N, C-alpha and C positions, 0 to 999 in steps of 0.2 A: 091469503099468502102471507108467507116470512120473510122478513129482513133478516142478515146477516151482516154483523157490522164488525170488522177486525181491527184490530190494534197491536202495537209493541214493536212492529217490525224496524230493522235499521241495520245499521252497520257495526259487526265486533268483531275484533280480533280472534283467532283461534284460541281454544280455550278457554275463551269466555261465555257470558251465558244470556240469554233473551227470555222474556214470557209474554207470551201470543196471549192474546185475550179476542173473543167471539159473543159478543152479545146478541142475541137473537130478539125480536120483537113483532107485534104482530099476531097472527092468528097461532094458538099453542096446539101442540098436539102432545101426547101423552098416552103408551111409552115414546123414545125416539133414539136415536143414534146420533149423537154426533162426534165430532174429530177434525181432523185435519189431513189436507193430503198437501203435497208440492210439485213443484214443475221446476224444470228447467228448460231451457230454448234448445226446441227440436227432440224434446223427449216426452214420454208419454207422460201422464199424471200420476203420482204415485202415493199410496197411501201410505201416511207416517204413523198416525195414532188415531183411534176411536173408543168412544165411551156409551156405556147405556145410558139409560134414565136409571139404574139401579147400580152404577158404577163400575159394571166388568168392562174392563179394557183390554188393548190388546194394541201391539206395534209393530211395526216395521223390525226386520232385524238389524237393518243397519244406526237403528236408534235406540235397540234396547238397553235398557242402565244408563242412559245419556239424557231421558229427555223422559216427561213423567206429563201424561193427560189427566185432568179434573173436571169438574164440573161443580156448579152452583146450579141446584134446580130452581130455588127460589128467587132465583137474579135472571135464569134462563142464559146462561155465561157458561162457555167452556173455553179451558185455561191449556196452555200448553209450556212447559217448564223446559226450556231445551239449555244443556249443560255441556260443558268440554265440547264446544261447538269447533267443527273444521268446514274447511273449504269446501268440500263434498255438501254441506248443508246449504249450501247457497242454492236461493231458490224462492219461487214466487209461492208462499203456504196460502193455502185455499181453506177456509172453513166450509164443515156442510152440516145440515141437518137431515137426516133421511128416516123419513115415515114410508108406512107401508106400500102407499103406490106413488112418490113424490121425492126428487132430492133438492135440496135447497143451498143455494151457493153464496158466498161471501165474493167480496170486489178482489182478494185478496191483497197479501201484503209482502212486501220486498223484506228479506233476509240474505246478507251479503255478510261473509264470513270470509276476513284478509289474512292470508299466510305471514 
């Protein structure tokens, strides 16, 4: 099994920045895909950013140019640098790790952007 622990959420004013981290532990799978989804009440979970083991990235159009995903394979950790935050970015952010047959999820971390 894989455990994912997120950190770095919080309250920030519009225009500010936050950095989320997600550390994986337990069984190791390689290659894999890690990334972040976010969810607000009453809405479906939205893919924010994803990164492969060899550091190929992809982003939702709504965050391109503002968010940067990165990973440290030696530490089994993925990061999400979020800049120029706006109130529409307010959500619970979930880290995930995906391999061929399974997807593992973190517990979620709240990001709140005040106007």
